[in-house]
N, CA, C and O atoms as CSV, one atom per row, in Angstrom:
chain,resi,resn,atom,element,x,y,z
A,1,MET,N,N,-9.430,-6.555,11.243
A,1,MET,CA,C,-9.700,-6.330,9.837
A,1,MET,C,C,-9.206,-7.531,9.040
A,1,MET,O,O,-8.080,-7.988,9.236
A,2,GLY,N,N,-10.039,-8.039,8.148
A,2,GLY,CA,C,-9.692,-9.199,7.341
A,2,GLY,C,C,-8.818,-8.829,6.152
A,2,GLY,O,O,-8.561,-7.656,5.883
A,3,GLN,N,N,-8.376,-9.847,5.459
A,3,GLN,CA,C,-7.556,-9.671,4.264
A,3,GLN,C,C,-8.376,-8.995,3.164
A,3,GLN,O,O,-9.546,-9.324,2.965
A,4,MET,N,N,-7.763,-8.058,2.458
A,4,MET,CA,C,-8.425,-7.351,1.366
A,4,MET,C,C,-7.971,-7.966,0.048
A,4,MET,O,O,-6.774,-8.146,-0.175
A,5,VAL,N,N,-8.929,-8.289,-0.829
A,5,VAL,CA,C,-8.627,-8.886,-2.126
A,5,VAL,C,C,-9.345,-8.078,-3.200
A,5,VAL,O,O,-10.519,-7.737,-3.052
A,6,ASP,N,N,-8.625,-7.773,-4.291
A,6,ASP,CA,C,-9.191,-7.021,-5.405
A,6,ASP,C,C,-9.702,-7.953,-6.489
A,6,ASP,O,O,-9.094,-8.980,-6.788
A,7,PHE,N,N,-10.821,-7.576,-7.067
A,7,PHE,CA,C,-11.462,-8.312,-8.153
A,7,PHE,C,C,-11.740,-7.343,-9.291
A,7,PHE,O,O,-11.977,-6.159,-9.050
A,8,THR,N,N,-11.715,-7.826,-10.520
A,8,THR,CA,C,-12.112,-6.995,-11.658
A,8,THR,C,C,-13.529,-7.375,-12.063
A,8,THR,O,O,-13.884,-8.551,-12.150
A,9,MET,N,N,-14.328,-6.335,-12.309
A,9,MET,CA,C,-15.732,-6.501,-12.703
A,9,MET,C,C,-15.942,-5.706,-13.983
A,9,MET,O,O,-15.530,-4.549,-14.066
A,10,GLU,N,N,-16.571,-6.305,-14.970
A,10,GLU,CA,C,-16.704,-5.652,-16.266
A,10,GLU,C,C,-17.951,-4.796,-16.413
A,10,GLU,O,O,-17.968,-3.893,-17.248
A,11,ARG,N,N,-18.998,-5.048,-15.627
A,11,ARG,CA,C,-20.229,-4.267,-15.747
A,11,ARG,C,C,-20.547,-3.565,-14.439
A,11,ARG,O,O,-20.318,-4.108,-13.358
A,12,GLU,N,N,-21.061,-2.386,-14.544
A,12,GLU,CA,C,-21.410,-1.577,-13.378
A,12,GLU,C,C,-22.637,-2.140,-12.659
A,12,GLU,O,O,-23.557,-2.664,-13.288
A,13,GLY,N,N,-22.633,-2.022,-11.333
A,13,GLY,CA,C,-23.824,-2.298,-10.543
A,13,GLY,C,C,-24.077,-3.749,-10.154
A,13,GLY,O,O,-25.119,-4.048,-9.571
A,14,LEU,N,N,-23.152,-4.660,-10.460
A,14,LEU,CA,C,-23.379,-6.057,-10.100
A,14,LEU,C,C,-23.233,-6.292,-8.600
A,14,LEU,O,O,-23.901,-7.158,-8.035
A,15,VAL,N,N,-22.357,-5.518,-7.954
A,15,VAL,CA,C,-22.241,-5.489,-6.490
A,15,VAL,C,C,-22.021,-4.046,-6.072
A,15,VAL,O,O,-21.603,-3.211,-6.874
A,16,LYS,N,N,-22.308,-3.760,-4.808
A,16,LYS,CA,C,-22.081,-2.411,-4.286
A,16,LYS,C,C,-21.448,-2.517,-2.905
A,16,LYS,O,O,-21.466,-3.582,-2.287
A,17,GLU,N,N,-20.889,-1.415,-2.425
A,17,GLU,CA,C,-20.261,-1.398,-1.100
A,17,GLU,C,C,-21.243,-1.889,-0.052
A,17,GLU,O,O,-22.414,-1.510,-0.049
A,18,GLY,N,N,-20.748,-2.738,0.838
A,18,GLY,CA,C,-21.567,-3.278,1.916
A,18,GLY,C,C,-22.212,-4.612,1.594
A,18,GLY,O,O,-22.703,-5.292,2.496
A,19,ASP,N,N,-22.222,-5.008,0.308
A,19,ASP,CA,C,-22.812,-6.298,-0.058
A,19,ASP,C,C,-22.005,-7.447,0.530
A,19,ASP,O,O,-20.774,-7.407,0.545
A,20,ARG,N,N,-22.697,-8.465,1.011
A,20,ARG,CA,C,-22.054,-9.715,1.430
A,20,ARG,C,C,-21.915,-10.563,0.184
A,20,ARG,O,O,-22.865,-10.685,-0.589
A,21,VAL,N,N,-20.745,-11.152,-0.027
A,21,VAL,CA,C,-20.508,-11.961,-1.216
A,21,VAL,C,C,-19.940,-13.323,-0.844
A,21,VAL,O,O,-19.301,-13.496,0.194
A,22,GLU,N,N,-20.194,-14.276,-1.720
A,22,GLU,CA,C,-19.661,-15.628,-1.582
A,22,GLU,C,C,-18.686,-15.840,-2.735
A,22,GLU,O,O,-18.936,-15.397,-3.856
A,23,LEU,N,N,-17.577,-16.517,-2.456
A,23,LEU,CA,C,-16.532,-16.719,-3.451
A,23,LEU,C,C,-16.414,-18.182,-3.843
A,23,LEU,O,O,-16.705,-19.081,-3.054
A,24,LYS,N,N,-15.982,-18.398,-5.075
A,24,LYS,CA,C,-15.665,-19.733,-5.574
A,24,LYS,C,C,-14.157,-19.787,-5.776
A,24,LYS,O,O,-13.584,-18.904,-6.414
A,25,GLU,N,N,-13.514,-20.813,-5.239
A,25,GLU,CA,C,-12.065,-20.967,-5.359
A,25,GLU,C,C,-11.724,-21.918,-6.494
A,25,GLU,O,O,-12.344,-22.971,-6.643
A,26,ASP,N,N,-10.735,-21.540,-7.292
A,26,ASP,CA,C,-10.170,-22.410,-8.318
A,26,ASP,C,C,-8.660,-22.390,-8.168
A,26,ASP,O,O,-8.089,-21.468,-7.584
A,27,GLN,N,N,-8.017,-23.432,-8.711
A,27,GLN,CA,C,-6.561,-23.557,-8.616
A,27,GLN,C,C,-5.986,-23.790,-10.001
A,27,GLN,O,O,-6.635,-24.365,-10.875
A,28,ALA,N,N,-4.753,-23.331,-10.183
A,28,ALA,CA,C,-4.032,-23.578,-11.422
A,28,ALA,C,C,-2.579,-23.878,-11.076
A,28,ALA,O,O,-1.952,-23.154,-10.303
A,29,LEU,N,N,-2.058,-24.941,-11.651
A,29,LEU,CA,C,-0.654,-25.276,-11.460
A,29,LEU,C,C,0.136,-24.553,-12.538
A,29,LEU,O,O,-0.046,-24.813,-13.728
A,30,THR,N,N,1.017,-23.642,-12.123
A,30,THR,CA,C,1.790,-22.833,-13.058
A,30,THR,C,C,3.273,-23.117,-12.865
A,30,THR,O,O,3.668,-23.892,-11.994
A,31,MET,N,N,4.079,-22.476,-13.691
A,31,MET,CA,C,5.531,-22.603,-13.552
A,31,MET,C,C,5.987,-22.076,-12.186
A,31,MET,O,O,7.036,-22.482,-11.685
A,32,SER,N,N,5.202,-21.171,-11.584
A,32,SER,CA,C,5.525,-20.601,-10.268
A,32,SER,C,C,4.977,-21.441,-9.121
A,32,SER,O,O,5.168,-21.092,-7.956
A,33,GLY,N,N,4.304,-22.535,-9.432
A,33,GLY,CA,C,3.701,-23.371,-8.404
A,33,GLY,C,C,2.189,-23.239,-8.431
A,33,GLY,O,O,1.627,-22.694,-9.382
A,34,MET,N,N,1.531,-23.733,-7.398
A,34,MET,CA,C,0.074,-23.682,-7.320
A,34,MET,C,C,-0.379,-22.250,-7.073
A,34,MET,O,O,0.116,-21.579,-6.167
A,35,MET,N,N,-1.320,-21.792,-7.884
A,35,MET,CA,C,-1.901,-20.457,-7.735
A,35,MET,C,C,-3.399,-20.622,-7.495
A,35,MET,O,O,-4.016,-21.574,-7.972
A,36,TYR,N,N,-3.964,-19.691,-6.756
A,36,TYR,CA,C,-5.379,-19.714,-6.419
A,36,TYR,C,C,-6.029,-18.467,-6.988
A,36,TYR,O,O,-5.461,-17.377,-6.920
A,37,TYR,N,N,-7.224,-18.628,-7.551
A,37,TYR,CA,C,-7.965,-17.458,-8.013
A,37,TYR,C,C,-9.427,-17.645,-7.641
A,37,TYR,O,O,-9.911,-18.767,-7.486
A,38,TYR,N,N,-10.113,-16.525,-7.501
A,38,TYR,CA,C,-11.451,-16.527,-6.924
A,38,TYR,C,C,-12.421,-15.767,-7.805
A,38,TYR,O,O,-12.057,-14.803,-8.478
A,39,THR,N,N,-13.667,-16.223,-7.788
A,39,THR,CA,C,-14.750,-15.573,-8.511
A,39,THR,C,C,-15.825,-15.211,-7.504
A,39,THR,O,O,-16.197,-16.032,-6.665
A,40,ILE,N,N,-16.331,-13.971,-7.585
A,40,ILE,CA,C,-17.494,-13.601,-6.782
A,40,ILE,C,C,-18.698,-14.262,-7.451
A,40,ILE,O,O,-18.978,-14.019,-8.625
A,41,LYS,N,N,-19.409,-15.104,-6.689
A,41,LYS,CA,C,-20.569,-15.821,-7.241
A,41,LYS,C,C,-21.718,-14.851,-7.463
A,41,LYS,O,O,-21.893,-13.933,-6.661
A,42,PRO,N,N,-22.492,-15.013,-8.499
A,42,PRO,CA,C,-22.369,-15.944,-9.617
A,42,PRO,C,C,-21.647,-15.286,-10.790
A,42,PRO,O,O,-22.273,-14.583,-11.583
A,43,ALA,N,N,-20.384,-15.497,-10.906
A,43,ALA,CA,C,-19.547,-14.993,-12.017
A,43,ALA,C,C,-19.659,-13.484,-12.193
A,43,ALA,O,O,-19.824,-12.987,-13.307
A,44,VAL,N,N,-19.567,-12.759,-11.074
A,44,VAL,CA,C,-19.679,-11.299,-11.093
A,44,VAL,C,C,-18.328,-10.640,-11.361
A,44,VAL,O,O,-18.238,-9.710,-12.162
A,45,ALA,N,N,-17.286,-11.117,-10.696
A,45,ALA,CA,C,-15.952,-10.514,-10.806
A,45,ALA,C,C,-14.908,-11.578,-10.475
A,45,ALA,O,O,-15.203,-12.566,-9.802
A,46,MET,N,N,-13.668,-11.358,-10.964
A,46,MET,CA,C,-12.608,-12.348,-10.776
A,46,MET,C,C,-11.360,-11.699,-10.192
A,46,MET,O,O,-11.009,-10.568,-10.528
A,47,SER,N,N,-10.695,-12.448,-9.302
A,47,SER,CA,C,-9.449,-11.967,-8.698
A,47,SER,C,C,-8.283,-12.285,-9.622
A,47,SER,O,O,-8.420,-13.038,-10.587
A,48,SER,N,N,-7.149,-11.704,-9.310
A,48,SER,CA,C,-5.912,-12.130,-9.965
A,48,SER,C,C,-5.426,-13.380,-9.234
A,48,SER,O,O,-6.047,-13.808,-8.262
A,49,ASN,N,N,-4.335,-13.959,-9.688
A,49,ASN,CA,C,-3.791,-15.159,-9.042
A,49,ASN,C,C,-3.168,-14.809,-7.696
A,49,ASN,O,O,-2.467,-13.806,-7.564
A,50,LEU,N,N,-3.433,-15.652,-6.699
A,50,LEU,CA,C,-2.862,-15.486,-5.367
A,50,LEU,C,C,-2.008,-16.707,-5.052
A,50,LEU,O,O,-2.324,-17.815,-5.485
A,51,LYS,N,N,-0.931,-16.511,-4.304
A,51,LYS,CA,C,-0.025,-17.615,-3.985
A,51,LYS,C,C,-0.533,-18.487,-2.845
A,51,LYS,O,O,-0.147,-19.651,-2.739
A,52,LYS,N,N,-1.400,-17.935,-1.986
A,52,LYS,CA,C,-1.930,-18.692,-0.849
A,52,LYS,C,C,-3.449,-18.674,-0.910
A,52,LYS,O,O,-4.044,-17.685,-1.337
A,53,PRO,N,N,-4.081,-19.770,-0.483
A,53,PRO,CA,C,-5.552,-19.782,-0.465
A,53,PRO,C,C,-6.094,-18.850,0.616
A,53,PRO,O,O,-5.436,-18.595,1.625
A,54,LEU,N,N,-7.298,-18.352,0.388
A,54,LEU,CA,C,-7.958,-17.506,1.382
A,54,LEU,C,C,-8.453,-18.375,2.530
A,54,LEU,O,O,-8.704,-19.567,2.347
A,55,LYS,N,N,-8.593,-17.788,3.706
A,55,LYS,CA,C,-9.038,-18.519,4.891
A,55,LYS,C,C,-10.546,-18.739,4.895
A,55,LYS,O,O,-11.039,-19.640,5.573
A,56,ALA,N,N,-11.281,-17.923,4.144
A,56,ALA,CA,C,-12.741,-18.041,4.097
A,56,ALA,C,C,-13.210,-17.718,2.683
A,56,ALA,O,O,-12.513,-17.042,1.927
A,57,LEU,N,N,-14.391,-18.204,2.337
A,57,LEU,CA,C,-14.947,-17.960,1.007
A,57,LEU,C,C,-16.148,-17.029,1.062
A,57,LEU,O,O,-17.048,-17.100,0.225
A,58,THR,N,N,-16.148,-16.152,2.066
A,58,THR,CA,C,-17.180,-15.126,2.190
A,58,THR,C,C,-16.512,-13.807,2.574
A,58,THR,O,O,-15.407,-13.792,3.116
A,59,GLY,N,N,-17.188,-12.716,2.288
A,59,GLY,CA,C,-16.642,-11.413,2.642
A,59,GLY,C,C,-17.642,-10.308,2.379
A,59,GLY,O,O,-18.791,-10.556,2.016
A,60,THR,N,N,-17.179,-9.082,2.570
A,60,THR,CA,C,-18.001,-7.893,2.383
A,60,THR,C,C,-17.308,-6.955,1.406
A,60,THR,O,O,-16.106,-6.713,1.514
A,61,VAL,N,N,-18.067,-6.432,0.457
A,61,VAL,CA,C,-17.507,-5.485,-0.508
A,61,VAL,C,C,-17.157,-4.197,0.234
A,61,VAL,O,O,-18.033,-3.535,0.790
A,62,ALA,N,N,-15.872,-3.847,0.236
A,62,ALA,CA,C,-15.399,-2.642,0.924
A,62,ALA,C,C,-15.485,-1.421,0.025
A,62,ALA,O,O,-15.804,-0.326,0.489
A,63,LYS,N,N,-15.196,-1.605,-1.282
A,63,LYS,CA,C,-15.311,-0.475,-2.215
A,63,LYS,C,C,-15.403,-0.980,-3.646
A,63,LYS,O,O,-14.956,-2.079,-3.976
A,64,VAL,N,N,-16.001,-0.138,-4.486
A,64,VAL,CA,C,-16.089,-0.384,-5.922
A,64,VAL,C,C,-15.590,0.889,-6.598
A,64,VAL,O,O,-16.168,1.962,-6.421
A,65,GLU,N,N,-14.515,0.765,-7.371
A,65,GLU,CA,C,-13.915,1.929,-8.018
A,65,GLU,C,C,-13.936,1.775,-9.531
A,65,GLU,O,O,-13.452,0.771,-10.055
A,66,PRO,N,N,-14.496,2.765,-10.251
A,66,PRO,CA,C,-14.442,2.700,-11.712
A,66,PRO,C,C,-13.012,2.917,-12.203
A,66,PRO,O,O,-12.306,3.794,-11.707
A,67,GLN,N,N,-12.593,2.116,-13.176
A,67,GLN,CA,C,-11.303,2.256,-13.836
A,67,GLN,C,C,-11.576,2.636,-15.292
A,67,GLN,O,O,-12.701,3.007,-15.627
A,68,VAL,N,N,-10.583,2.551,-16.146
A,68,VAL,CA,C,-10.761,2.947,-17.543
A,68,VAL,C,C,-11.859,2.134,-18.228
A,68,VAL,O,O,-12.780,2.723,-18.795
A,69,SER,N,N,-11.793,0.818,-18.195
A,69,SER,CA,C,-12.811,0.014,-18.875
A,69,SER,C,C,-13.396,-1.085,-17.984
A,69,SER,O,O,-14.142,-1.941,-18.460
A,70,ILE,N,N,-13.055,-1.061,-16.687
A,70,ILE,CA,C,-13.551,-2.059,-15.738
A,70,ILE,C,C,-13.877,-1.380,-14.418
A,70,ILE,O,O,-13.712,-0.168,-14.274
A,71,TYR,N,N,-14.334,-2.158,-13.471
A,71,TYR,CA,C,-14.549,-1.691,-12.100
A,71,TYR,C,C,-13.695,-2.560,-11.192
A,71,TYR,O,O,-13.690,-3.784,-11.324
A,72,MET,N,N,-12.978,-1.937,-10.279
A,72,MET,CA,C,-12.156,-2.656,-9.312
A,72,MET,C,C,-12.964,-2.801,-8.031
A,72,MET,O,O,-13.349,-1.808,-7.412
A,73,VAL,N,N,-13.217,-4.046,-7.637
A,73,VAL,CA,C,-14.011,-4.365,-6.448
A,73,VAL,C,C,-13.056,-4.887,-5.381
A,73,VAL,O,O,-12.333,-5.856,-5.616
A,74,THR,N,N,-13.047,-4.260,-4.223
A,74,THR,CA,C,-12.219,-4.714,-3.115
A,74,THR,C,C,-13.125,-5.388,-2.086
A,74,THR,O,O,-14.105,-4.803,-1.624
A,75,VAL,N,N,-12.780,-6.632,-1.737
A,75,VAL,CA,C,-13.583,-7.408,-0.780
A,75,VAL,C,C,-12.746,-7.671,0.457
A,75,VAL,O,O,-11.600,-8.109,0.363
A,76,GLU,N,N,-13.329,-7.399,1.624
A,76,GLU,CA,C,-12.698,-7.770,2.890
A,76,GLU,C,C,-13.154,-9.176,3.222
A,76,GLU,O,O,-14.338,-9.417,3.454
A,77,ILE,N,N,-12.198,-10.112,3.244
A,77,ILE,CA,C,-12.497,-11.516,3.486
A,77,ILE,C,C,-12.775,-11.739,4.970
A,77,ILE,O,O,-12.076,-11.202,5.829
A,78,ASP,N,N,-13.792,-12.526,5.258
A,78,ASP,CA,C,-14.120,-12.831,6.648
A,78,ASP,C,C,-12.977,-13.571,7.319
A,78,ASP,O,O,-12.272,-14.356,6.685
A,79,GLU,N,N,-12.802,-13.314,8.604
A,79,GLU,CA,C,-11.814,-14.048,9.393
A,79,GLU,C,C,-12.515,-15.242,10.003
A,79,GLU,O,O,-13.643,-15.129,10.482
A,80,GLU,N,N,-11.852,-16.388,9.986
A,80,GLU,CA,C,-12.479,-17.586,10.557
A,80,GLU,C,C,-12.088,-17.754,11.994
A,80,GLU,O,O,-12.518,-18.707,12.644
């Protein structure tokens, strides 16, 4: 089982469970050091900051859960 990463999505139906997704990696230098954050292409959902880069930039949507005003998308990252 690959690493699970959560993304926030603002609109319903942009991805669904089982979809294969491609990610875009960005970096930010913060007071805590280098942080990595990811976007499901094309700008569908965004992760929170992670301390380590992901091993792959592809994965499968494991679940989509409605929250109060957003949708939480969990992606299982492919193992390389």
